[in-house]
N, C-alpha and C positions, 0 to 999 in steps of 0.2 A: 434719407439714410443710405449710405454707400454700402452695397453688397460686395464682399470681397473674400478672397482666400477660400474659394469653393474647390473641393478636391475633385480632380478629373483623372484621366487615364495615363497609362504609361507603365513600363516594367522597370522597377528599380534594379539596376544591374550590380548585384553584390559580387559578381565575379569580375568586375572590372579591376584591372591590375592596381590602379592607384588605390581604390577602396580596399582591396585585399591586403596590400602592403601595410596600409594604416591599421587594419584590424589585427593583423598578425602580431603587431607590436604590443598588443594587449594580451595578457595571459588568458583572458576570459571572453566568452561570447555573452552578450547581454541576454538575459532570459526572455525578455518580451520580444526582442527582435528575433530570437531563436524560435519563439512561439509562432511568429508570422511566417517563418520558414516552414514550420510544421503545417500551418494552414495552406500554404502554397502546395505542399505535398498532397494534401487532401484534394486540392483543386486539380492537381495533375491526374488524380484517379478519375475525376470527372471528364478530363480531356483525353484519357487513354482509349483509343479506338478498340483495344483488345478487351476492354471491360464492357459487359452487356449494357445495352443502351439505358434501360431503366435503372440499373445500378449506377450508371454515371449521373443520372438525374438525382438520385439519392445523395451521392457525394456532393453535388452542387448545393443541395439543401444543407448538408452538414457544414459546408463552409460558411453559410449564413448563420446558422445556430452557434457555431463556434465564435464568430465575430460578435454576436449579441452578448455572450457572456464575457468575452474578453473586454469589450468596451464598457459594459456596466459594472465590471469589477476592477480589472487591472487598470484600465485607463482612467476610470472614475477615481481610483485611489491616487493616481499621479496628479490629477487635476486638483484634488483636495490638498496635496502637498504644495502644489504651486500657489494656491490661494493662501496657504498658511505661511508662505515665504520660505519654505524649506528648499535649499539649493545645494545640499550635500551630495557629492557624487557617490553612486553605488560602486561596488567592487569592480564592475566592468567599465567604469569611467564616465558614466552618464549622470547628469543632473536630471530631475524630473522634467524641467522645461525642455531641455535638449532632447530627452527621450521622447517626449510626447510629439515634438516636431518631427522626429524621424519616423515615429510610429504612424502619424497621420499621412505622411508622404507615401510610405510603403503601402499602407492600407488602401489609399486611393488608387494606387496603381494595381494592387492585387484585385480590388473590386472591379476595376476596369476589365481585367482579364476574365473575371467571373462572369460578367454580363456578356462579354464576347462569347464565352463558352455557352451561356444560356441560349443565345440566339442560334448558335450552331446546333445545340441539342434539340431545340424546337424545329429546326429545319429537318433534322434526321428523324424525329418523331413523325413529322408530317409525311415523310416517305413511307413510314410504317403504317400510315392511316390514322395517326393520333394528331389532331390539330387543335391548337389553341388559337382561337379567333381573337384578334386584338382590337379590331374595329367593329362597332355595332352595325355600321353600314354594310359590312360584308355578309351579314346574315340574309337569308332569303325571307320571303314573306311569311312562311310557316314558322320559321325559327323566331322572327321578330314578334309575331303574335304570341308565341309560347312565352318568350321572355318578358313581354309586356304583362301578360297574365301573372307570371311568376313574381314580377316586381310588385304588382298591385296586391296580390294575395298574400305573399310571404314576406317580402323585403320591406315594403313601405311601412307596414305597421310597427316594425321594430327600429326604424330610423328616427333619430332625434337631431334636427337642425339646431345649431347653437350659434347665435349671432354674437358678434363682438362690437360693442359700442360703449358710449359713456355710461349708460345705465346697466350694461351687462358686461362685466369684466371677463377677461379670457378664461374659458372653462378649463377644468382639469383635463389634461391630455395624458392618458395612461401610457406607461412605458411600453414600447414594442408593439403597440397597436397601430393599425393602418387607418389613417384619416384622410379626408378630402378637404382641401382648402378651397373655398368658394368665394370668388370675387363677383360682386353684383352691382348693378345700378337699378335705381327705381325706373319703372316703366315710364318712358317719356322724358326722363331727365338724362341729359347727355354730358353736361359740363360739371356736374357735382363730383366731389371726391367719391370713390367707390365705396361700396359697403363690403364687409368681410364676415364670413361665417365658416364654421367647420362642421363636418359630419363624420362620425366614426363609422367605418366599415364594420358591420357587426361580426364579431369573432364567434358568436354562437352559431352562425350559418356557415356552411361549407364555402371555402374560398373559390373553388372551381364548380361551375354549373354545367352539366352535360346538355348539349343542344339536341333537338330532335334531328334524326338523320335526314339528309337531303334525298330526294327521290333517286332511286337506283344507285345509291352510294353506300359503300361499306365503311366509310370513314367514321370514326368517333370524333366529334367536335366538342370543344369546351369553350367557355368564356369565363372570364374572371368577374367576381362579384362586383368589384369597383367599376368595371366597364359598364355593367348594367345600371348601377346607381348613377354614374356620370350622365348617362343618356337620359335619365328621368329626373335629374336634379331640379329641374324647374318645378316639379310637383311639390317640392318642399318649401318653395319661395314664391308663392303666388303674389303677383303685383310687382315682382322684381325680375330683371333679365340677367341670367348668368353670363358673365363675361368670360370667365375661365374657371376650370375645375381641374385641380392637380392633386396627386397623392402626396402625403408626407408621413414621416414616422420619427418618433422621438425615443431616444434611449436615455434612461435616467440612471443615476447612481443606485445600484442595487445592493451595495455592501452595507452590512449592518454594523452599527457601533453599539456594542452591548456593555452595560455597566454591570457585569456579573458579580462583582464584589458587593455592590450596593443593592442588588436585586433581592427582594424578599421571596419572590417566586420567579424562577428562571423561565417557566413556560409562559407566564403572564408578560414578562419582559420581552420575550421573543415575539409574542403576538402583538404587542405594542409597536415593536420595531417593524414588523411586517406591514402594519397599517401605515406607518410613516414612509415605507419604501415607495408608496404611490406618489409621494411628493419629493422623491429624491431629486437632486439638482440635475439639470440637463447635461448630458455628456456628448451626444451626437445627434445631429438632425439629417435625416435622409429625405431627399425630395426627388420627385419625378422630373425628368428632363423637360425644359420648356416652361417651367413654372412661371406664372405671372409675376412681374417684379414687385407689385404691390403686395401680393400674397407672401412672397419671400421676405419682404421688408417686415411685415407684421410678425411673421414666425421668428425671424432673427431678433427682433426687438423684444419679443416676449421671452424667448428662451436664452438669449445672450450667448449664442454659440457661433459667432462670426467665423471662428477658426476651424470649426468642426462640422462643416456642411458638406454632404456628399451628394453628388447628382448622378442619378441612375438612368441609363437608357434601357428601360424595361420595368417590369412590375417590382414594387418594393416587397421586401420580406419574402425571399425565396424559400423559407422554411416550409411553405405550403407544399412544395414539391415532394417532400418525404411521404406524406400521406397520399398524395396524388399517384406517385409511382408505385406505392405498396398496395393500393386498393384497386388499381386499374385491372378489370377482369379480362381474361382471355389472352394475355400477352406473355405467357411464361417463357416463351423463346427469347424474350428480351431481358430475362432475369437470370441470376445464377440458379442452377438446379438446387432444389431444397435439400437441406441437410437434416436428417432425422437423427438426433442424438441417441446413442445406444446406451443401455444400462450397463454399468461396469461389470465385466465378466466375473470378477471376484465375488460379486454380490448376487449372482444368478445360481440357483441351486441345481442339483442334478436333474431335476425334472424340467428345467428351463424356466422356472418361476423367478421373476425379478423381485428383489426386495423381500426375501424370506426372513429368517432370523438374523437381523443385522448385528445384534449384539454378539452372537456366536461368531459371525464372520469377523468382526473387529477384535474379538479376543484371540482369534487364530492368527491374524496378520493385519499389518497396516495396509491401507488401501488409498491409492491416489486417484482422484477423479479430475479429468481434464476437460473443461468446458471450452467451446460448445459441442465438442465431438462426443463427450459423454454427458448423460442427462443429469440436470439438476434435481430430478426426481429422487436421486439417491439421498440428497440432503433432506428434502421434504419428507421422504419416507422415514428417515432416521428420527426426526422430531415427532412425526406422527406415531411411530412405534413407542417412542419414549413417553408420549402423552397417555397412551393406553396401557402401558405395561405396569402392572401392579408392583413390580419390584423397583421401578424407578422412583426415587425419593425426591430428586431435585433436577431442575433444568435451568441453566444459566446461559444467556446469549446476548451478544451485542447486535444492534441493528443500526445501520447507517443510512442506507437507501433501500427501500422496500418497494415492491411492485404494488400496483393499485389494488389487486385482489390476491392478497398474499395467503397461501395455504399454510405457510409457516406460522403466521400470526394466529390464524384460526386454531392450529394445533396447540400453540402456547396457551391460548384462552381455554381450550378443552382441558389441558393439563392442570391449569390453576383451578378450574371448576371441579376437577376430580380430586382436589385436595393436595396436589403436589406442590412443593416449594418452586415456584417459577420466578426468576429474577431476570429482568430485561433491562439492559443499558441502551436506552434510545438516545441517539445523538440529535437533539433538536436543532442544532446549528448546521446541519448538512445543507449547504447552499442550494437554494431553489427547491429543496424538498422539505423545508421547515413546516409548511402547513400540513403536508401529508403525514409527517412524523408526529406532529401534535395530535392529529386525529388518531393515529395508531396508538400513541401513548395513552390517550384517554380510554380507548376501547380495551386495552390491556389492563388498565387499572380497574375498570368496571368488572372485568372477569376475575379479579382477585390476584393479579400478577403484581409483584413488587417492581415498580418501574423507577429506574434511576436515570437522571438526565445528564449524567457525566460529571466531571470535575470542573471547577471554576477555572476559566482561562485556557481550557484544553478541549479540543474535539476528540471524541472517541472514534478512531478510525480503524482500530483493530477488528479483525473478522474472527470471532471466537465463539464456539459453542461447546458447552460442558454438560454432560449428563452423569448424574451420580446414581449408581444402581446397587441395590443390596443382593448379593449373590452368596452362594453357600460358603465360599472361601472368605467372605467379608465384603466390604465396600469396594467397588471398582469404578474408576472414572473413565468415561469415554469422551474423546475430544475430537472436534473438527476444527481445523485451522485453515483459513482460506486467504487467497490473495484478492478476491473480489467480494462484492456485497452479496448479502443474502437476498437476492433478487432474482426470481425465476425468469423474468423478461430479459434482463441484460445478460443472463447466463447463456442465452441463445445467440447473443450478438457479440460478446466479449470473449477473448481467450483468457481463461483464468484456471488456476489449479487449486484443489482442496485436498487436504490430508486428513483421513480418519485414522485415529490411533487410540489404543488403550495403554500406551506406554506409561508406566506409573510416574516416571519423573516429569514428563510433559503434563500429566494429569495434576500433579502437585502444584506445578507452576501455574497451571490454568486456574486452579482454585485460589491460589494466592493473588493472582491478578484480579480476579473478580472481587476478592476481599478488599484490595486496594481501591477499586473503582467504586465500591458501594459503602465502605466503612472507613475506619481510621487506622489502617495498617501502614506501618513504615515500609519504605522500599525494600524489596526482598533481595537477598543474594540468590539470583536466579541460577537454577541448575541446568536448564535446557533453553528456556526462552530468553530472548533479549527484548527489552521493553523500552520504548521511548515514553517520555523525554529523559529519563534517568540514566539508561544504560546502553541503548541501541547504538547511538552514535559512537560512543567509546568502544563498543565491541567491533563495529565496522573498522575503526582505526586500528584496533589490535590485529584483526584478520588481514587488513591490507599490508600493515607493517611487517606481519610475519612473513608474508610472501616476499617482501623486499629483503628481509634478513635471509630467507632461503636462497634468493637469487644471488646475493652477495657471497653466500657460502657455497655456491655452485650446485645447489639442489634444484629440483624442478620447481618452477614458480610460474603460476598463471592465474589470472582472474577473468571470469566471465560473469557479467551481470546483465540481466534483463529487467529493465525498469521503464516506467513511463516518462520520468523526468529526472534531470541531474542539474541542480543549481546550487548545491551547498558548497560554499567557497572552501571550507576546510576539508571536506571530503575530496574535492577536486585537487587541492594542494597535496594531500596524502597520496592520491593516485599519481600526480606528477612525480612525486618522490619515488614511488614504486617503479614507474616507468624508467626514471633515471638509474635505478638499481638494476635494471634488466628484466623486470617482470613483464611478461606478455599480457596485455590487458585488452580484452575485447568486450565492448559495451554495445548492447542492443537497446537503444533508447528511442522510444516511439516519438516523443514530443520534444520538450525543451531540453537542450544540452548546452550548458555554459562552459564545458571543458572544450579546449581547443586541441584536437589530436594532431599528430604527425609533425609537430614543431621540433626541429633539431635541437638537442640539448634540454628539451623540456618534456616532450610527450611523444618521442619518435616511436615508442613501443606501444602506443595506444591506437586502437582502431574503433571507430564508432559508426554503427549503422542504424538506420531507422527503417521499420517495415510498416507501410500503410497498405492494407489490403481489405479483403471482404469483411473480416471480423476485426474489431478494435483490439489491438494487442494491449493487454491489461495486466498480465501476470508479472509478479516480481519474484525472480529466481536468481540466486547467487551461488557461484561455484568458486571454490578456492583450492588450488592444487595441493597445498599443504605438504610439500616435499615428497609427493608421490602417494599420499594417503588422502585422497580428495574428500572435501566436506561440501555439502549442498544444503542450502537453506531456502525456505519460502518465506515471504514477508507480505505485510499489508502496506509497507512504507516505500515511498520513493526516496531518492536521495536529494531531498529538498529541505530547506531550512524549516519550513512549516511542519513537515512530517517528523523531523528529528528533534524539534525543540518545543513545538506548540500542539502536539497531538499525542494521544495514547495509541501507540503502534506496537506491533510485535514481529519478531523474526523467530522462526521455528527451525531447528535442525531436522534433517531427514536422516533417520537412523537406519532405515531398511535399505539394504544394498541394492535390491532390484528396483526400488522406487528412485533411488539416487541415479541409477543408470538410465531409467526412463527420462528423468529430468535433464540429464546431461545430453541425451540424444536429442531432446527438443531444443536445447540451446545450440547444439551443433547444426540442427536443421536450419535454424534461423541464420546462423553464421554463414551457411552455404547458399542462402537464398540469392539468386541472381536474376529474379524477375521483378519482385516488388520491393526489394531493398535498395535504399540510397545510402551512400557513404558520406559522412561529414568530412569536409576538407578543412585544412587548417585556416583557410580564408573565412570560414563560417558558412560557406555555401554547401549545398548537397549535390551529389552527382549520382546517377544511377550506377549500380554495381554492374560491371561488365566482366562477368566470370567466364572462364573457359568451360568447355564440356557442355553437357545437356542442360537445358533450362531446369532450374529447381525452384519451385514456389513453395515456401515452407508451410504455409497454411493448408495448401492443397495436398502436400506430401503427408501432413499429419492425418488427413482423412484416409490415407491409404494404409496407415499402420494397422497391422492385424488386430491389435487390441481394440481399435475403434471402428472396425469394419462392420457394416450392417449385416447381421447374420440372417 
């Protein structure tokens, strides 16, 4: 069997003049090629010498985890289209087959740079006294003895050699697991065809193993688990001689195809699909450099991935570096200084106590919480107080991604056990969090909560919390609307905003939205909120076109939007129209952007920047000049087709003037960033912003704002 089309290195030059000229002729940037540009920006953070060394190691890990999801979902979907014979071009001009070829080429070249960066970071870590030993023979006698004992006592008992021959078919290879391909011959037989087996590197054990210190050395030394297993591979195949042992890793299709209409029980249907995910069709094969040809032939024949094989000059699956860099003790100088989120000052009483009577505080004023600079504890405390307040009658909440040990869920359980009406809309289809959400749903139901799994055909992505309380003046609704998930862990890593309000109109809309999600309510004529899939897209069209009308009338016209992704063709077209009308449009788009800015006659008034920094930019904030009477909104939705047509999303106006000004200030900070911002060029490439004046790093500047200073 001929082995061919293996992806190797090189940097795909998107800035080449011929390529740029060809791309500008298209009105749109392909969303998947734009995503690769985003992952390139993440890699650039790993390459930035001004970023602390262990933080650079984390960014390198993120590049790998990003690729894993991209390949198992986006590329897997394209491969399914190719197999089905689908060859229609998307709005950016690509057929599935043409796009996959381009993606694989650019991915191979980006990964080449990733591993080049890995070797550089390992060299720099060694200078700091942190060494990863790649060869077993480099260990001294004491270290070898310790690793031999470690293998015999801990590793060997959990290993399972799996032979492949006529009587034993190829075993199941789990997606994204690291395996060893072993080529053997029988002891004494030289001319026979080799034997083949695989061994899984156990994921239950830590990937990096610390070695005993050398005498009179302060260096910390580590070795990878697979290096230990390779050295002792003979112990698994007595009577056979190992010829070659090399690592490989398979990525399978992880996208679920649900028959929601025909499913009698959505939870059971999702559990069934999760089991099927183990046997998803192969998408990508990653192999170690120098793999034995016979082993590669066996793998390619089994997985049928001739076109999608990647050769790595280094260890497979660099996602292990995240935990390694985060847990390494005693090297704080190689990390960012810790940020301790502060409690929102509006919720601290006169005695300095945080989280006093939150209901009284929210009755008095709306409160904006900006994560990670301000603590997520404000949200947790609000639910906890509601759970124990005898005046609270009902709590309703959406849950999309929840942390592993969620205090929010525990408080909801306590509220239900206390007899309150607790309704939770749990999104079981949150990709890669399905199993965790199923577990939470069952726990909530056991506590007496009403659990709803969302609507058929739609994901519930809105971030909404409603508390109904009996007060002397009557029932009052308290609402929290967020841009990020109700997840205390990611709230320390993502930039998000949340609005607490007791505004009666927002409260009425929130009640109506929950009724739609849980019952049979017709779509509402919303008074404050805009909700997808029925009205949010059209409301965005109206707001953008209003700015265009104002520009034509000579009135102030400006749009500033901070989102994660922009790939909705109609939204892009309306933005193009507004640009041509003279509207100044500034977009802060962290990831995918299919709009092409700066094209004369099309988008000359549009500027797009992306910020990749210490925290993941995740908030969605929209500003519309409105002829000199600005309006500001926060939302759960990006400007993507899936968000505006296949999900329940919401956009909420900010009525409080001071909060509007705070959000506008945050937008302006991002637009002035000249340290971590990259600007999207009309060619589709990104270039670092080169602003005049003093360096301004928007995330670090946000830490200095008086409201979020550690007191």
